[in-house]
C-alpha positions, 0 to 999 in steps of 0.5 A: 499499500502506498502512503496516500492509501494508508492516510486515506484509510486512517481518515476513514477510520477516524471519520467513523468515530465522529458519528457517536455522541457521548464520547464513545467512538467506534474507531478500531485502534488496532487497525489504526496502529497497524496503519501507522506502522505501515505508514512508518515503513512506507514513509522512508521509501516514499521520501527516497522516491520523492528525492529520486524524482526531484534529483531526476527533475534537476538532471532533466532541467540541467540537460534541457538547459545544456541542450538549449544552450547548445542549440542556441550556440549552433544557431548563432554559428549557423547564422554567422556562417549564413551571413559570411556566405551571404557576404561571399555571394555578394562579393562574388556577384560584384566581382562577376559584374565587374568582370562583365563590365570589363569584358563589355568594355574590352569587346567594344574596344576590339570592335572599334579597332576591328572596324577601323582596321577594316575601314583602312583596308577597304580604303586601301582597296578603294585607292588601289581600284581608283588608281587602276581605274584611272589606268583602265580609262587612260588605256581606253582613251588611248585605244579609242583615240589613237590608231589601232594599227601603228604606222609603218615607216 
């Protein structure tokens, strides 16, 4: 029997004695004495059990606090890691943007240089063709204006 059951039985037994007037009580004193003895025997183990429960409660609370602290530390580390990674990503994006800007600028420069080179080449071809056109015109004029057959002396 546990401590609470014994106390309840004692209360019932004493409750029986209240019903009588004139001081006579029908409380079974032997039974009450047995219950008190059983209560004495049960009390140390009940106290030990309660102490054990309290010590376990403290251990559980300590473990919970440690786990909570560990979780908070891990969360803080992860947050710092994410911030760091975010900064790395931002820096990488800035670097990539700078590289793209430089590549576009260089591409524009190469385009202009290439265009100027092609223009010079075409001008040289044009000059060559104009010069040769003059020779062709001159040859045609000589051909049309002159004797086809040279005179014999």
